[in-house]
C-alpha positions as CSV (number, residue, x, y, z in Angstrom):
1,M,-0.3,0.2,0.2
2,V,1.1,3.8,-1.0
3,I,1.1,5.9,1.5
4,R,0.4,9.4,0.2
5,K,2.5,12.1,2.3
6,L,2.5,15.4,0.4
7,R,-0.5,17.3,2.0
8,E,1.3,16.3,5.5
9,Y,4.6,17.8,3.9
10,L,3.0,21.0,2.8
11,E,1.1,21.4,6.4
12,R,4.9,20.9,7.8
13,N,6.4,23.4,6.2
14,S,3.5,26.0,6.2
15,I,2.8,25.5,2.8
16,G,-0.6,26.3,1.2
17,I,-1.8,24.0,-1.8
18,L,-3.5,27.1,-3.5
19,W,-0.1,28.8,-3.2
20,V,1.8,25.8,-4.4
21,S,-0.9,25.4,-7.3
22,A,-0.3,29.1,-8.4
23,Q,3.4,29.4,-8.2
24,M,4.0,26.0,-10.0
25,G,0.9,26.5,-12.7
26,I,-0.4,23.1,-11.9
27,S,-3.9,22.9,-11.4
28,Y,-5.2,22.2,-8.0
29,R,-7.4,19.7,-8.9
30,A,-4.1,17.6,-10.1
31,L,-2.3,18.4,-6.6
32,L,-5.4,17.0,-4.8
33,R,-4.9,13.7,-7.2
34,V,-1.3,13.6,-5.9
35,M,-2.6,14.2,-2.1
36,D,-5.7,12.0,-2.0
37,D,-6.8,8.9,-3.9
38,G,-7.0,9.8,-7.3
39,D,-5.1,8.8,-10.2
40,F,-2.3,11.4,-11.7
41,N,1.1,10.8,-13.7
42,M,4.7,11.0,-12.0
43,S,5.5,13.8,-14.3
44,T,3.6,15.6,-12.1
45,V,5.3,14.3,-9.1
46,D,8.5,15.1,-10.6
47,K,7.5,19.0,-11.1
48,I,6.1,18.8,-7.3
49,C,9.5,17.8,-6.1
50,D,11.7,19.9,-8.3
51,Y,9.4,22.9,-6.9
52,L,9.6,21.7,-3.5
53,D,13.2,20.7,-3.5
54,C,12.5,17.3,-1.9
55,Q,12.4,13.4,-3.1
56,P,9.1,11.1,-3.9
57,G,9.9,9.3,-0.8
58,D,9.3,12.9,1.1
59,L,5.5,12.5,0.0
60,F,5.1,8.7,-0.6
61,E,5.6,5.6,1.8
62,V,4.8,2.2,0.9
63,K,3.6,0.0,3.9
64,K,3.1,-3.8,3.2
């Protein structure tokens, strides 16, 4: 099972999702899909990681 941690990451760093959306030019809905249980593509995750200067492991956790 993959645990999505983008919401936690943003909250922990006092970053608002609307602000990230506006600054990155990624739609609010696309960010919500990454944060919640929606489908998303890895290019979106790559853009988020580049912008936030983090790794995918900071945003996702695999639990067995």
